[in-house]
C-alpha positions as CSV (number, residue, x, y, z in Angstrom):
1,P,0.1,0.6,0.3
2,G,2.8,2.2,0.4
3,E,4.7,2.3,-2.8
4,E,1.0,2.6,-4.6
5,Q,-0.3,5.6,-2.3
6,D,3.0,7.4,-3.2
7,R,2.4,6.5,-6.7
8,L,-1.0,7.8,-6.7
9,E,0.3,10.7,-4.6
10,H,0.7,13.6,-7.6
11,I,-2.3,12.3,-9.5
12,K,-5.8,14.1,-9.3
13,V,-8.7,12.6,-11.1
14,T,-10.4,15.0,-13.1
15,G,-13.2,12.9,-14.5
16,Y,-14.4,9.7,-14.7
17,N,-16.7,8.4,-17.9
18,V,-18.3,5.5,-17.8
19,R,-18.0,4.3,-21.4
20,T,-19.8,0.5,-21.3
21,S,-21.6,-0.9,-18.0
22,E,-22.4,-4.9,-18.6
23,P,-23.6,-6.8,-15.9
24,Q,-22.2,-10.6,-15.7
25,P,-23.5,-13.7,-14.7
26,D,-21.7,-13.9,-11.7
27,G,-23.0,-11.3,-10.4
28,T,-19.9,-8.4,-11.2
29,I,-20.3,-5.3,-13.5
30,M,-18.0,-4.9,-15.8
31,Q,-17.1,-1.5,-17.2
32,Q,-15.0,0.6,-19.9
33,V,-14.3,3.7,-18.3
34,E,-12.3,7.0,-19.3
35,I,-10.7,8.5,-15.9
36,H,-9.1,11.8,-16.9
37,Y,-6.3,13.3,-14.3
38,I,-3.8,15.6,-13.8
39,D,-0.5,15.1,-13.0
40,Q,0.4,17.7,-10.6
41,A,4.0,17.2,-10.6
42,T,3.9,18.4,-14.4
43,Q,0.8,19.9,-14.4
44,V,-0.6,18.1,-17.6
45,E,-3.8,16.9,-18.1
46,R,-3.9,13.0,-19.6
47,M,-6.7,10.3,-20.1
48,V,-6.4,6.4,-19.5
49,R,-9.2,3.9,-20.7
50,S,-10.1,1.4,-18.3
51,R,-11.4,-2.1,-18.0
52,Q,-12.9,-2.8,-14.5
53,I,-14.5,-6.0,-12.7
54,W,-17.1,-4.0,-9.4
55,R,-18.8,-6.5,-7.4
56,T,-21.1,-5.9,-4.3
57,D,-21.8,-6.9,-1.0
58,D,-24.3,-9.5,-0.2
59,G,-27.1,-6.0,0.3
60,G,-25.7,-3.9,-2.5
61,D,-24.9,-1.6,-0.4
62,H,-20.9,-1.5,-1.1
63,W,-19.0,-1.9,-4.1
64,W,-15.7,-2.8,-4.5
65,L,-13.3,-2.4,-7.5
66,T,-11.7,-6.0,-8.3
67,T,-9.3,-5.2,-11.2
68,G,-6.9,-2.7,-9.7
69,L,-6.5,0.7,-10.5
70,P,-5.2,1.4,-13.7
71,S,-1.4,2.9,-14.7
72,F,-1.6,6.7,-14.2
73,E,1.8,6.8,-16.5
């Protein structure tokens, strides 16, 4: 967690756009998203596309990203 936190310290998300969202047979949701962000060290805005799989608890109150965060480079 420390290394991941250090890597994301200078990233500021400025937009999160869901392009597709598809329920899966196992109850998860697969999404294709575009994440816009600024690298605060360079002040350059960038965009990364990410395929994400989300799962929920039994009550549907909380969602967890199972695929991890994308690489912000």
